C-alpha positions, 0 to 999 in steps of 0.5 A: 305399135303395141305388144300382144299379151298372152290373153290377146289384149294389147299393151305398151302402145307407142306412137312411131310416126304421126301425120300432123294434118287431118287427112280428108276421108278416106286418105291417110296411111295406106300401107305400113310394112316391115321391109326386107331391110328390117325397116318400116316403110309407109305410104301416105296419100295427098292432102288436097283439102288440108296442109302439106303432108308433114310427118313426125317420127318417134324421135321428133324428126319431121319430114314434109312432102312438097305441095300437097302430094302423097308419097312414101317414107321409111324409118327404123322400127322404133320410129326414128330416122324418118327419111323420104323415099319418093313423092308426087302421087295422088293415092300411093295405095300399095307397094312391093319389093322384088328379091333384088331390092327394087321398089314397085309402087301403085298410085290411083287417080281420079282426074289423074292416071292410074300408075304402076311404076318401078320407083326411082328413089328420091323422085318427085313424080309431080302430082300436086307438087308441081304444075303437071299435065295429065299426059306428063303424069302418065309418062307420055311427054318427052321428059316425063318419068317412066311409068305404066298407065293402068286401066281404069278403076282402082288398083289396090294390090300388086304382088311379085310372085316368087314362090313354090305352088304355081308353075315355073311360068309364073315365077317373077310374074306381077299380079295386080288386083283392080277394085274397079271403078265406082258404081254398081257393075263397074268395069275392070274388077279383076286380077291382072297378070303381067310377065316381066321381060328380064326375070327368070328362075335360072337366068341371069337378068337385068332390071328391065321394067318391060311388062307383058300383059297376059290373060286376066288371072282372075275374074268373076261374074259376081257384081259385088266382087272387088279384089283389094289385096293379094298376099302370098300364103305360106304354102306358095298359094295366094290369099285374096281380100275381096271387099265385096260391095257395090261401091265403097260402102262398108258392110259385113260381106267382105271375105278372104279367099284362098287361091291354090293352083291345081292345073297342069305343070304344078311343080313338085314341092321341095321338102322344107323344114317347119318354121320352129325347126328352121329357127334351131338350125345352124348357119351352114344348114340355114344358108342352103334354104336361102334359094328355096322355091318357097318364099316363107321358107326363105324368109324364115331362114333369113330371120334365123340367120339374122338372129344368129348374128356373128356366127352366120356372117362367114357362110352368108358372105360365101353365099352372097358371092357364089350362091344362085341369084335368089340365095345371094340376094337373101344372104345380102338381106340377112347381112343387112339385118345383122348391122355390124361392120363384119356383116357389111364386110361380108356383103362386099363378097356379093360384088363378085357375083356373076348375076348383075342383079346381085351386084347392084343389090349389094351396092345399094345396101352398102351405100345405105350402110355408109349412111347414104340416104335413099333421096340422094339430093339430101346427100348432095346438099349436105344440109341440116336434115342430112346431118340430122339423119346421119346422127340417127345411124351408125356408119358401117362403112366409110364413104371413101372405102365404099367408093374404092370398093365400087370403083372397079364396077364403074365399068361393069358390063351391066348398066344398073351396076354402073349406076349404083357404083357411080352413086357410091363415089365420094365426090360430085365429080366422081359421081358425074363421071361414073353416071356418064360412063353408065350411059354406055350400058343403059339399055332401058328407059327407066335406067336412062331416066335415073341417070339423067335425074342423078346427073341433074343433082350432081353435075355442073354445066361444064360436065353436061355440055359434052352430052349435047354432042 
């Protein structure tokens, strides 16, 4: 990280996270991104010709992935508190968050499948970390973790569209860029469009991972077209990076394209204040922007509210409880960034929201406020690494208090909420009971797999035996 000086020069260089090995070209850190929780998220490729991936944070904390696999880590913005998110990938090239805190990931393969998946935190998906077949990695064996195998090529961008320029039918869609396969005139150089089964602007939904593929979003007859990355433009359109080459040579023909929607059904644009105006607004006015159709307006409001601090806590708590699902989710993100006990207390208001996505989102953030790591096996073992990790963080809610808050949600009507409530409990026995109860409402494959995965970590044989009947 470096500071940008008024004249454009860089100064005050500081090392945040270092890969101890020398990665084989071109694999290394693929993406470095500040997440909606105001932490630094990084994905790192496998090192098959080198030592296992070993990372060192700015505070000296080390973290090593299994075998020679790639994966994803998270740390504080100053490089401290490094923690594992997920591992077991060949080339975890890109990731994205939906508004309710679900992490989605792409990993590419040569001799392994191209994957798109809704991440189970702490999961090892098996590449180069265990003896796993291609079919197992592709999610085709009975005990494989759920993933979606993508077409051939190299998927290099994945974006959940939640903004203002495209028609309502695009809300919540996933746009995936495919760089294509190696060689001139390769196949699958396009941007795919997928619809999510369980998402909608005004509909109460769940976290169902089912995706329905539609017609390709963007194709080209240009033999050098190679889409590499998608980002949302401030006006609700898109920017697309085109590598623009016959293969992976590096030349000077790459370009950035702006994509705007001009067809039928374009929504009427809702007026939004300029960013500098948003920065000066009072909290009661700012919270009204948290559900705005434009993603950039929402993010500016979240930043302003987080910067306001204590004066924003009460209106954020009210929005977390009774705002629409998108506004409530962003209220939770703003409260997460404030980092005070009062903000954490206000976040508990979201546990009474009518939308299960909001309730589950709040429980995830509350668990992290209680210093529960994303990789729950670390918590279960209570090992030195977990004790060290907790020493970097200030617990904003006691584990026992969180368990009491979450207890009524162990019998929630939604399976995802039940799982998050179970993981918030204070003992392996209570976590196990909650997870078994969650099975009654687990109506999608990923959720059932997550329950089984967590039961394997928390339960003993006596607790699991009744499930055989």
